[in-house]
Backbone and ligand atoms as CSV (ligand in chain L), in Angstrom:
chain,resi,resn,atom,element,x,y,z
A,1,MET,N,N,11.990,19.081,-24.359
A,1,MET,CA,C,12.205,17.815,-23.229
A,1,MET,C,C,13.101,16.834,-23.965
A,2,ALA,N,N,12.800,16.499,-25.150
A,2,ALA,CA,C,13.816,15.553,-25.751
A,2,ALA,C,C,15.250,16.005,-25.868
A,3,THR,N,N,15.448,17.304,-26.042
A,3,THR,CA,C,16.728,17.900,-25.777
A,3,THR,C,C,17.457,17.540,-24.551
A,4,MET,N,N,16.579,17.979,-23.372
A,4,MET,CA,C,17.099,17.696,-22.128
A,4,MET,C,C,17.448,16.401,-21.611
A,5,LEU,N,N,16.585,15.521,-22.200
A,5,LEU,CA,C,16.959,14.181,-21.960
A,5,LEU,C,C,18.288,13.704,-22.674
A,6,ALA,N,N,18.393,14.113,-23.930
A,6,ALA,CA,C,19.572,13.835,-24.763
A,6,ALA,C,C,20.839,14.409,-23.854
A,7,VAL,N,N,20.785,15.513,-23.492
A,7,VAL,CA,C,22.033,16.296,-22.802
A,7,VAL,C,C,22.183,15.446,-21.447
A,8,MET,N,N,21.061,15.074,-20.617
A,8,MET,CA,C,21.439,14.333,-19.468
A,8,MET,C,C,22.112,13.012,-19.758
A,9,MET,N,N,21.443,12.174,-20.895
A,9,MET,CA,C,22.113,11.065,-20.994
A,9,MET,C,C,23.641,11.293,-21.620
A,10,ALA,N,N,23.931,12.165,-22.235
A,10,ALA,CA,C,25.240,12.404,-22.810
A,10,ALA,C,C,26.265,12.727,-21.577
A,11,ILE,N,N,25.644,13.496,-20.628
A,11,ILE,CA,C,26.592,13.631,-19.220
A,11,ILE,C,C,26.649,12.481,-18.841
A,12,VAL,N,N,25.871,11.580,-18.400
A,12,VAL,CA,C,26.020,10.247,-17.968
A,12,VAL,C,C,27.126,9.489,-18.771
A,13,VAL,N,N,26.992,9.427,-20.091
A,13,VAL,CA,C,27.950,8.550,-20.735
A,13,VAL,C,C,29.256,9.300,-20.781
A,14,VAL,N,N,29.355,10.494,-20.928
A,14,VAL,CA,C,30.737,11.257,-20.872
A,14,VAL,C,C,31.300,11.100,-19.514
A,15,THR,N,N,30.792,11.390,-18.426
A,15,THR,CA,C,31.345,11.312,-17.311
A,15,THR,C,C,31.717,9.875,-16.876
A,16,GLY,N,N,30.804,8.980,-17.254
A,16,GLY,CA,C,31.076,7.502,-16.934
A,16,GLY,C,C,32.238,7.058,-17.644
A,17,ILE,N,N,32.594,7.535,-18.892
A,17,ILE,CA,C,33.647,7.014,-19.748
A,17,ILE,C,C,35.126,7.906,-19.362
A,18,THR,N,N,34.870,9.300,-19.056
A,18,THR,CA,C,36.024,9.977,-18.874
A,18,THR,C,C,36.331,10.252,-17.483
A,19,SER,N,N,35.425,9.978,-16.473
A,19,SER,CA,C,35.726,10.315,-15.091
A,19,SER,C,C,35.657,9.108,-14.117
A,20,ALA,N,N,35.576,7.882,-14.874
A,20,ALA,CA,C,35.297,6.643,-14.168
A,20,ALA,C,C,34.299,6.689,-13.195
A,21,LEU,N,N,33.344,7.187,-13.358
A,21,LEU,CA,C,32.206,7.231,-12.447
A,21,LEU,C,C,31.377,6.071,-12.662
A,22,HIS,N,N,31.675,5.028,-12.034
A,22,HIS,CA,C,30.649,3.667,-11.928
A,22,HIS,C,C,30.696,3.097,-10.795
A,23,PRO,N,N,29.939,2.131,-10.568
A,23,PRO,CA,C,29.922,1.319,-9.310
A,23,PRO,C,C,31.341,0.632,-9.293
A,24,SER,N,N,31.673,0.309,-7.772
A,24,SER,CA,C,33.072,-0.196,-7.711
A,24,SER,C,C,33.105,-1.506,-8.458
A,25,SER,N,N,34.498,-1.825,-8.702
A,25,SER,CA,C,34.651,-3.193,-9.593
A,25,SER,C,C,34.723,-4.260,-8.620
A,26,ASN,N,N,35.329,-4.095,-7.334
A,26,ASN,CA,C,35.569,-5.167,-6.539
A,26,ASN,C,C,34.186,-5.666,-5.729
A,27,VAL,N,N,33.085,-6.007,-6.570
A,27,VAL,CA,C,31.848,-6.421,-6.066
A,27,VAL,C,C,32.160,-7.753,-5.199
A,28,GLU,N,N,31.718,-7.828,-4.063
A,28,GLU,CA,C,31.929,-8.858,-3.162
A,28,GLU,C,C,30.590,-9.380,-2.666
A,29,VAL,N,N,30.053,-10.534,-2.929
A,29,VAL,CA,C,28.936,-10.873,-2.699
A,29,VAL,C,C,29.056,-11.797,-1.213
A,30,VAL,N,N,27.934,-11.795,-0.413
A,30,VAL,CA,C,27.715,-12.650,0.737
A,30,VAL,C,C,26.414,-13.178,0.809
A,31,GLU,N,N,26.047,-14.065,1.592
A,31,GLU,CA,C,24.803,-14.816,1.621
A,31,GLU,C,C,24.270,-14.323,2.946
A,32,ALA,N,N,23.282,-13.324,2.853
A,32,ALA,CA,C,22.678,-12.518,3.935
A,32,ALA,C,C,22.067,-13.227,4.776
A,33,THR,N,N,21.252,-14.541,4.415
A,33,THR,CA,C,20.467,-15.172,5.274
A,33,THR,C,C,21.093,-16.128,6.258
A,34,THR,N,N,22.558,-16.355,6.056
A,34,THR,CA,C,23.194,-17.342,6.817
A,34,THR,C,C,24.563,-16.683,7.222
A,35,LEU,N,N,24.518,-15.329,7.510
A,35,LEU,CA,C,25.507,-14.632,8.101
A,35,LEU,C,C,25.975,-15.182,9.409
A,36,HIS,N,N,24.829,-15.428,10.381
A,36,HIS,CA,C,25.299,-15.957,11.830
A,36,HIS,C,C,25.659,-17.295,11.732
A,37,LEU,N,N,25.584,-18.054,10.773
A,37,LEU,CA,C,25.881,-19.597,10.798
A,37,LEU,C,C,27.166,-19.993,10.206
A,38,ARG,N,N,27.547,-19.273,9.285
A,38,ARG,CA,C,29.032,-19.716,8.650
A,38,ARG,C,C,29.499,-18.324,7.956
A,39,GLY,N,N,30.974,-18.355,7.791
A,39,GLY,CA,C,31.686,-17.457,6.960
A,39,GLY,C,C,32.214,-16.380,7.791
A,40,GLU,N,N,32.833,-15.323,7.232
A,40,GLU,CA,C,33.460,-14.216,7.764
A,40,GLU,C,C,32.684,-13.437,8.816
A,41,PHE,N,N,31.178,-13.370,8.768
A,41,PHE,CA,C,30.485,-12.594,9.766
A,41,PHE,C,C,29.881,-13.237,10.731
A,42,VAL,N,N,30.481,-14.442,11.032
A,42,VAL,CA,C,29.890,-15.145,12.389
A,42,VAL,C,C,30.124,-14.279,13.581
A,43,GLU,N,N,29.417,-14.549,14.585
A,43,GLU,CA,C,29.577,-13.517,15.894
A,43,GLU,C,C,30.889,-13.524,16.282
A,44,SER,N,N,31.620,-14.718,16.347
A,44,SER,CA,C,32.950,-14.631,16.947
A,44,SER,C,C,33.946,-13.935,16.311
A,45,ASN,N,N,33.593,-13.466,15.050
A,45,ASN,CA,C,34.514,-12.859,13.925
A,45,ASN,C,C,34.238,-11.633,13.931
A,46,LEU,N,N,33.319,-11.084,14.625
A,46,LEU,CA,C,32.881,-9.651,14.517
A,46,LEU,C,C,34.004,-8.683,15.312
A,47,GLY,N,N,33.795,-7.449,15.006
A,47,GLY,CA,C,34.716,-6.658,15.829
A,47,GLY,C,C,36.307,-6.377,15.138
A,48,THR,N,N,37.186,-5.911,15.959
A,48,THR,CA,C,38.336,-5.429,15.466
A,48,THR,C,C,39.460,-6.696,15.489
A,49,ALA,N,N,39.960,-6.992,14.356
A,49,ALA,CA,C,41.176,-8.067,14.503
A,49,ALA,C,C,42.329,-7.476,13.837
A,50,ILE,N,N,43.407,-7.792,14.313
A,50,ILE,CA,C,44.810,-7.327,13.891
A,50,ILE,C,C,45.396,-8.447,12.982
A,51,GLU,N,N,45.724,-7.842,11.732
A,51,GLU,CA,C,46.235,-8.793,10.706
A,51,GLU,C,C,47.786,-8.835,11.057
A,52,PRO,N,N,48.359,-9.925,10.401
A,52,PRO,CA,C,49.998,-10.236,10.596
A,52,PRO,C,C,50.662,-8.970,10.088
A,53,ASP,N,N,50.322,-8.206,9.174
A,53,ASP,CA,C,51.125,-6.845,8.872
A,53,ASP,C,C,50.971,-5.853,9.771
A,54,GLY,N,N,50.024,-5.924,10.730
A,54,GLY,CA,C,49.800,-5.069,11.651
A,54,GLY,C,C,48.457,-4.035,11.476
A,55,SER,N,N,48.074,-4.298,10.393
A,55,SER,CA,C,46.938,-3.418,10.027
A,55,SER,C,C,45.724,-4.105,10.730
A,56,ALA,N,N,44.575,-3.303,10.705
A,56,ALA,CA,C,43.389,-3.870,11.749
A,56,ALA,C,C,42.319,-3.933,10.605
A,57,THR,N,N,41.522,-4.929,10.808
A,57,THR,CA,C,40.278,-5.153,10.096
A,57,THR,C,C,39.056,-5.347,11.029
A,58,VAL,N,N,38.054,-4.513,10.694
A,58,VAL,CA,C,36.909,-4.289,11.679
A,58,VAL,C,C,35.678,-4.866,10.947
A,59,ARG,N,N,35.118,-5.951,11.403
A,59,ARG,CA,C,33.823,-6.469,10.553
A,59,ARG,C,C,32.561,-6.159,11.472
A,60,ILE,N,N,31.456,-5.642,10.864
A,60,ILE,CA,C,30.445,-5.235,11.662
A,60,ILE,C,C,29.255,-5.551,10.787
A,61,ILE,N,N,28.056,-5.972,11.481
A,61,ILE,CA,C,26.795,-6.350,10.768
A,61,ILE,C,C,25.937,-4.995,10.986
A,62,ALA,N,N,25.114,-4.640,10.083
A,62,ALA,CA,C,24.252,-3.546,10.242
A,62,ALA,C,C,22.910,-4.413,10.299
A,63,GLU,N,N,21.996,-4.101,11.037
A,63,GLU,CA,C,20.658,-4.744,10.940
A,63,GLU,C,C,19.670,-3.796,11.763
A,64,GLN,N,N,18.368,-4.018,11.524
A,64,GLN,CA,C,17.456,-3.133,11.943
A,64,GLN,C,C,17.260,-3.536,13.493
A,65,TYR,N,N,17.524,-2.477,14.445
A,65,TYR,CA,C,18.032,-1.176,14.071
A,65,TYR,C,C,19.406,-0.974,14.975
A,66,ASP,N,N,20.451,-1.656,14.625
A,66,ASP,CA,C,21.784,-1.639,15.345
A,66,ASP,C,C,22.828,-1.958,14.642
A,67,PHE,N,N,24.042,-1.694,15.020
A,67,PHE,CA,C,25.089,-2.286,14.447
A,67,PHE,C,C,25.727,-3.205,15.361
A,68,VAL,N,N,26.269,-4.452,14.896
A,68,VAL,CA,C,26.770,-5.423,15.753
A,68,VAL,C,C,28.149,-5.592,15.233
A,69,PRO,N,N,29.189,-5.435,16.246
A,69,PRO,CA,C,29.102,-4.832,17.544
A,69,PRO,C,C,28.685,-3.506,17.583
A,70,ARG,N,N,28.023,-2.977,18.589
A,70,ARG,CA,C,27.448,-1.726,18.726
A,70,ARG,C,C,28.647,-0.597,18.795
A,71,CYS,N,N,29.783,-1.091,19.326
A,71,CYS,CA,C,30.806,-0.086,19.644
A,71,CYS,C,C,32.191,-0.935,19.323
A,72,VAL,N,N,33.013,-0.374,18.536
A,72,VAL,CA,C,34.260,-0.987,18.291
A,72,VAL,C,C,35.527,-0.109,18.850
A,73,ARG,N,N,36.536,-0.587,19.176
A,73,ARG,CA,C,37.801,0.136,19.454
A,73,ARG,C,C,38.760,-0.325,18.273
A,74,VAL,N,N,39.462,0.658,17.927
A,74,VAL,CA,C,40.570,0.638,16.716
A,74,VAL,C,C,41.701,1.224,17.237
A,75,PRO,N,N,42.916,0.937,16.619
A,75,PRO,CA,C,44.092,1.594,17.344
A,75,PRO,C,C,44.300,2.731,16.344
A,76,ALA,N,N,44.998,3.770,16.916
A,76,ALA,CA,C,45.223,5.080,16.184
A,76,ALA,C,C,46.553,4.815,15.301
A,77,ASP,N,N,46.842,5.646,14.293
A,77,ASP,CA,C,48.019,5.551,13.560
A,77,ASP,C,C,48.323,4.224,12.818
A,78,THR,N,N,47.238,3.404,12.345
A,78,THR,CA,C,47.248,1.995,11.980
A,78,THR,C,C,46.351,2.204,10.867
A,79,PRO,N,N,46.789,1.521,9.640
A,79,PRO,CA,C,45.670,1.270,8.731
A,79,PRO,C,C,44.465,0.442,9.153
A,80,VAL,N,N,43.375,0.872,8.947
A,80,VAL,CA,C,42.031,0.185,9.282
A,80,VAL,C,C,41.137,-0.038,8.047
A,81,LYS,N,N,40.688,-1.319,8.122
A,81,LYS,CA,C,39.803,-1.649,7.044
A,81,LYS,C,C,38.550,-1.918,7.620
A,82,PHE,N,N,37.295,-1.463,7.312
A,82,PHE,CA,C,36.180,-1.637,7.635
A,82,PHE,C,C,35.417,-2.570,6.815
A,83,ARG,N,N,34.961,-3.828,7.307
A,83,ARG,CA,C,33.974,-4.522,6.303
A,83,ARG,C,C,32.825,-4.778,6.833
A,84,LEU,N,N,31.774,-4.302,6.195
A,84,LEU,CA,C,30.387,-4.450,6.699
A,84,LEU,C,C,29.633,-5.231,5.735
A,85,THR,N,N,28.581,-5.611,6.346
A,85,THR,CA,C,27.325,-6.171,5.466
A,85,THR,C,C,25.891,-6.087,6.204
A,86,SER,N,N,24.941,-6.378,5.696
A,86,SER,CA,C,23.573,-6.079,6.305
A,86,SER,C,C,22.853,-7.498,6.278
A,87,ALA,N,N,22.218,-7.575,7.338
A,87,ALA,CA,C,21.394,-8.878,7.462
A,87,ALA,C,C,19.946,-8.681,7.124
A,88,ASP,N,N,19.613,-7.397,6.741
A,88,ASP,CA,C,18.154,-7.260,6.239
A,88,ASP,C,C,18.069,-6.360,5.383
A,89,VAL,N,N,17.905,-5.038,5.370
A,89,VAL,CA,C,17.630,-3.887,4.409
A,89,VAL,C,C,19.068,-3.207,4.223
A,90,VAL,N,N,18.783,-1.992,3.375
A,90,VAL,CA,C,20.007,-1.101,3.058
A,90,VAL,C,C,20.224,-0.352,4.332
A,91,HIS,N,N,21.345,-0.251,4.892
A,91,HIS,CA,C,21.800,0.668,5.762
A,91,HIS,C,C,22.873,1.559,5.370
A,92,GLY,N,N,23.268,2.439,6.298
A,92,GLY,CA,C,24.500,3.364,5.687
A,92,GLY,C,C,25.430,3.356,6.943
A,93,PHE,N,N,26.757,3.637,6.547
A,93,PHE,CA,C,27.771,3.549,7.627
A,93,PHE,C,C,28.491,4.857,7.485
A,94,LEU,N,N,28.648,5.798,8.314
A,94,LEU,CA,C,29.385,7.193,8.155
A,94,LEU,C,C,30.242,7.540,9.483
A,95,LEU,N,N,31.488,7.765,9.322
A,95,LEU,CA,C,32.143,8.335,10.398
A,95,LEU,C,C,32.461,9.904,10.042
A,96,PRO,N,N,31.692,10.783,10.701
A,96,PRO,CA,C,31.898,12.141,10.402
A,96,PRO,C,C,33.465,12.581,10.295
A,97,ASP,N,N,33.806,13.521,9.438
A,97,ASP,CA,C,35.083,14.039,9.312
A,97,ASP,C,C,36.120,13.045,8.814
A,98,THR,N,N,35.521,12.077,8.295
A,98,THR,CA,C,36.623,10.878,7.867
A,98,THR,C,C,36.146,10.686,6.464
A,99,ASN,N,N,36.962,9.808,5.776
A,99,ASN,CA,C,36.546,9.349,4.365
A,99,ASN,C,C,35.515,8.034,4.554
A,100,VAL,N,N,35.198,7.772,5.656
A,100,VAL,CA,C,34.333,6.535,5.866
A,100,VAL,C,C,32.962,7.065,5.596
A,101,ASN,N,N,32.275,6.518,4.550
A,101,ASN,CA,C,30.932,6.956,4.338
A,101,ASN,C,C,30.651,5.660,2.986
A,102,THR,N,N,29.753,4.816,3.554
A,102,THR,CA,C,29.385,3.763,2.492
A,102,THR,C,C,27.782,3.445,2.756
A,103,MET,N,N,27.334,2.750,1.748
A,103,MET,CA,C,25.971,1.937,1.972
A,103,MET,C,C,26.169,0.784,2.320
A,104,VAL,N,N,25.446,0.160,3.120
A,104,VAL,CA,C,25.679,-1.277,3.493
A,104,VAL,C,C,24.462,-2.051,2.835
A,105,VAL,N,N,24.560,-2.806,2.069
A,105,VAL,CA,C,23.424,-3.549,1.228
A,105,VAL,C,C,23.504,-4.970,1.495
A,106,PRO,N,N,22.388,-5.525,1.759
A,106,PRO,CA,C,22.301,-6.976,2.011
A,106,PRO,C,C,22.761,-7.814,0.772
A,107,GLY,N,N,23.592,-8.700,1.283
A,107,GLY,CA,C,24.046,-9.656,-0.077
A,107,GLY,C,C,25.394,-9.309,-0.534
A,108,PHE,N,N,25.828,-8.125,-0.056
A,108,PHE,CA,C,27.304,-7.490,-0.542
A,108,PHE,C,C,28.177,-7.144,0.730
A,109,VAL,N,N,29.332,-7.257,0.499
A,109,VAL,CA,C,30.222,-6.607,1.541
A,109,VAL,C,C,30.785,-5.113,0.987
A,110,ALA,N,N,30.544,-4.237,2.081
A,110,ALA,CA,C,31.092,-2.960,1.819
A,110,ALA,C,C,32.329,-2.848,2.391
A,111,GLU,N,N,33.339,-2.459,1.839
A,111,GLU,CA,C,34.748,-2.303,2.321
A,111,GLU,C,C,35.213,-0.889,2.147
A,112,VAL,N,N,35.678,-0.340,3.367
A,112,VAL,CA,C,36.274,1.053,3.379
A,112,VAL,C,C,37.610,1.049,4.098
A,113,ARG,N,N,38.732,1.634,3.597
A,113,ARG,CA,C,40.119,1.976,4.080
A,113,ARG,C,C,40.245,3.215,4.565
A,114,THR,N,N,40.651,3.304,5.897
A,114,THR,CA,C,40.987,4.594,6.438
A,114,THR,C,C,42.159,4.589,7.289
A,115,ARG,N,N,42.534,5.607,8.047
A,115,ARG,CA,C,43.504,5.589,9.114
A,115,ARG,C,C,43.187,6.889,9.973
A,116,PHE,N,N,43.311,6.536,11.226
A,116,PHE,CA,C,43.096,7.643,12.216
A,116,PHE,C,C,44.321,8.146,12.785
A,117,ASP,N,N,44.582,9.405,12.553
A,117,ASP,CA,C,45.836,9.915,12.983
A,117,ASP,C,C,46.094,9.850,14.563
A,118,ALA,N,N,44.891,10.228,15.217
A,118,ALA,CA,C,45.066,10.624,16.679
A,118,ALA,C,C,43.824,9.933,17.411
A,119,PRO,N,N,43.906,9.543,18.663
A,119,PRO,CA,C,42.874,8.958,19.336
A,119,PRO,C,C,41.723,9.931,19.404
A,120,GLY,N,N,40.417,9.224,19.398
A,120,GLY,CA,C,39.084,10.044,19.520
A,120,GLY,C,C,37.958,9.211,19.463
A,121,GLU,N,N,36.823,9.830,19.660
A,121,GLU,CA,C,35.594,9.105,19.635
A,121,GLU,C,C,34.723,9.414,18.261
A,122,TYR,N,N,34.166,8.536,17.745
A,122,TYR,CA,C,33.318,8.698,16.429
A,122,TYR,C,C,31.917,8.299,16.776
A,123,ALA,N,N,30.851,8.964,16.659
A,123,ALA,CA,C,29.545,8.270,16.540
A,123,ALA,C,C,29.379,7.968,15.266
A,124,MET,N,N,28.800,6.697,14.853
A,124,MET,CA,C,28.440,6.457,13.540
A,124,MET,C,C,27.083,6.069,13.347
A,125,PRO,N,N,26.307,7.095,12.633
A,125,PRO,CA,C,25.090,7.047,12.524
A,125,PRO,C,C,24.692,6.171,11.195
A,126,CYS,N,N,23.565,5.488,11.302
A,126,CYS,CA,C,22.888,4.758,10.091
A,126,CYS,C,C,22.512,5.935,9.177
A,127,HIS,N,N,22.955,6.243,8.016
A,127,HIS,CA,C,22.249,7.503,7.285
A,127,HIS,C,C,21.526,7.109,6.073
A,128,GLU,N,N,21.049,5.724,6.196
A,128,GLU,CA,C,19.997,5.339,5.227
A,128,GLU,C,C,18.752,5.001,5.735
A,129,PHE,N,N,17.649,5.683,5.312
A,129,PHE,CA,C,16.311,5.269,6.041
A,129,PHE,C,C,16.127,3.984,5.909
A,130,CYS,N,N,16.163,3.219,7.164
A,130,CYS,CA,C,15.978,1.844,6.929
A,130,CYS,C,C,14.678,1.277,7.828
A,131,SER,N,N,13.702,2.139,7.869
A,131,SER,CA,C,12.360,2.045,8.698
A,131,SER,C,C,12.347,2.670,9.928
A,132,LEU,N,N,11.305,2.096,10.671
A,132,LEU,CA,C,10.671,3.024,11.941
A,132,LEU,C,C,11.841,3.307,12.928
A,133,GLY,N,N,12.860,2.458,13.098
A,133,GLY,CA,C,13.657,2.451,14.026
A,133,GLY,C,C,14.950,3.203,13.622
A,134,HIS,N,N,15.161,3.763,12.447
A,134,HIS,CA,C,16.134,4.167,11.602
A,134,HIS,C,C,16.993,5.373,12.635
A,135,GLN,N,N,16.262,6.372,13.276
A,135,GLN,CA,C,16.739,7.311,14.005
A,135,GLN,C,C,17.510,6.892,15.181
A,136,ALA,N,N,17.167,5.803,15.561
A,136,ALA,CA,C,17.921,5.215,16.792
A,136,ALA,C,C,18.996,4.309,16.376
A,137,MET,N,N,19.500,4.272,15.389
A,137,MET,CA,C,20.424,3.409,14.855
A,137,MET,C,C,21.949,4.030,14.930
A,138,TRP,N,N,22.471,3.858,16.026
A,138,TRP,CA,C,23.844,4.466,16.005
A,138,TRP,C,C,24.764,3.485,16.597
A,139,GLY,N,N,26.051,3.762,16.196
A,139,GLY,CA,C,27.096,2.884,16.742
A,139,GLY,C,C,28.000,3.803,17.153
A,140,HIS,N,N,29.345,3.291,17.597
A,140,HIS,CA,C,30.426,4.133,18.044
A,140,HIS,C,C,31.836,3.411,17.676
A,141,VAL,N,N,32.689,4.331,17.238
A,141,VAL,CA,C,34.049,3.828,16.927
A,141,VAL,C,C,34.934,4.641,17.997
A,142,SER,N,N,35.763,3.808,18.681
A,142,SER,CA,C,36.731,4.599,19.738
A,142,SER,C,C,38.009,4.364,19.496
A,143,VAL,N,N,38.883,5.432,18.883
A,143,VAL,CA,C,40.054,5.382,18.572
A,143,VAL,C,C,40.991,5.407,19.666
A,144,GLN,N,N,41.936,4.491,19.845
A,144,GLN,CA,C,42.768,4.362,21.088
A,144,GLN,C,C,44.034,4.504,20.703
A,145,PRO,N,N,44.883,5.145,21.773
A,145,PRO,CA,C,46.433,5.072,21.445
A,145,PRO,C,C,46.873,3.820,21.095
A,146,LYS,N,N,47.741,3.614,20.280
A,146,LYS,CA,C,48.247,2.252,19.609
A,146,LYS,C,C,48.663,1.376,20.863
A,147,ASP,N,N,49.449,1.882,21.775
A,147,ASP,CA,C,50.070,0.872,22.980
A,147,ASP,C,C,48.885,0.590,23.919
A,148,GLN,N,N,47.824,1.391,24.001
A,148,GLN,CA,C,46.885,1.011,24.963
A,148,GLN,C,C,45.923,-0.050,24.163
A,149,PHE,N,N,45.726,0.104,23.006
A,149,PHE,CA,C,45.055,-0.870,22.110
A,149,PHE,C,C,45.541,-2.260,22.285
A,150,ALA,N,N,46.821,-2.213,22.120
A,150,ALA,CA,C,47.491,-3.611,22.104
A,150,ALA,C,C,47.248,-4.388,23.429
A,151,LYS,N,N,46.840,-3.570,24.415
A,151,LYS,CA,C,46.673,-4.367,25.731
A,151,LYS,C,C,45.272,-4.941,25.856
A,152,LEU,N,N,44.323,-4.390,24.859
A,152,LEU,CA,C,42.901,-4.813,25.051
A,152,LEU,C,C,42.740,-6.375,24.710
A,153,THR,N,N,41.937,-6.938,25.479
A,153,THR,CA,C,41.664,-8.381,25.039
A,153,THR,C,C,40.496,-8.172,24.139
A,154,PRO,N,N,40.286,-9.279,23.103
A,154,PRO,CA,C,39.414,-9.246,22.054
A,154,PRO,C,C,38.090,-8.998,22.518
A,155,VAL,N,N,37.572,-9.192,23.731
A,155,VAL,CA,C,36.106,-8.779,24.149
A,155,VAL,C,C,36.153,-7.319,24.255
A,156,LYS,N,N,37.247,-6.665,25.069
A,156,LYS,CA,C,37.215,-5.257,25.181
A,156,LYS,C,C,37.321,-4.425,23.926
A,157,ARG,N,N,37.790,-5.171,22.896
A,157,ARG,CA,C,37.884,-4.515,21.611
A,157,ARG,C,C,36.413,-3.983,21.004
A,158,THR,N,N,35.461,-4.945,21.333
A,158,THR,CA,C,33.878,-4.656,20.881
A,158,THR,C,C,33.207,-4.256,21.874
A,159,SER,N,N,33.802,-3.628,22.870
A,159,SER,CA,C,32.994,-3.090,24.010
A,159,SER,C,C,33.538,-1.753,24.243
A,160,CYS,N,N,32.474,-0.635,24.712
A,160,CYS,CA,C,32.948,0.467,25.062
A,160,CYS,C,C,32.678,1.015,26.421
A,161,VAL,N,N,32.486,-0.239,27.277
A,161,VAL,CA,C,32.150,-0.067,28.738
A,161,VAL,C,C,33.505,0.481,29.204
A,162,PRO,N,N,33.451,1.559,29.944
A,162,PRO,CA,C,34.722,2.098,30.566
A,162,PRO,C,C,35.339,0.980,31.381
A,163,GLU,N,N,36.635,1.081,31.419
A,163,GLU,CA,C,37.522,0.192,32.157
A,163,GLU,C,C,37.373,0.184,33.664
L,1,CUA,CU1,CU,20.003,1.432,9.627
L,1,CUA,CU2,CU,18.735,3.664,8.966
């Protein structure tokens, strides 16, 4: 037993040092109890925003048992940065078949960068058990052709109601 423990500890130390397996260094904190009152995650600032350099930033709050906004539209062929935080417990954010997969922890901002080559629809399940309504916690990302996205009003960027 002692040998097994020693081997496992050695694996943790060696991979930590040589393979840089450690928590991300850009830890960003946020006050979870006042998300709706001030700062980056107030309601009017949620959804997809276009930055001066043409990239997109998507801000989403995960809470029991929904994503706010529940659906976001993003432009195709554009760098997209997702910034998420939680208002209550630990949730998860995953876009199948992309590199987007993160835990969303209250008190911290989770940031994931990606790019969608082509238009498409993604269902985004919460993949961290967050209590009784977990299985109903789904959102949606709709990737729009770049020229169509440019014509959307800010309200339509956070709604997937058909035109
Ligand atoms: Cu949120 Cu499971």
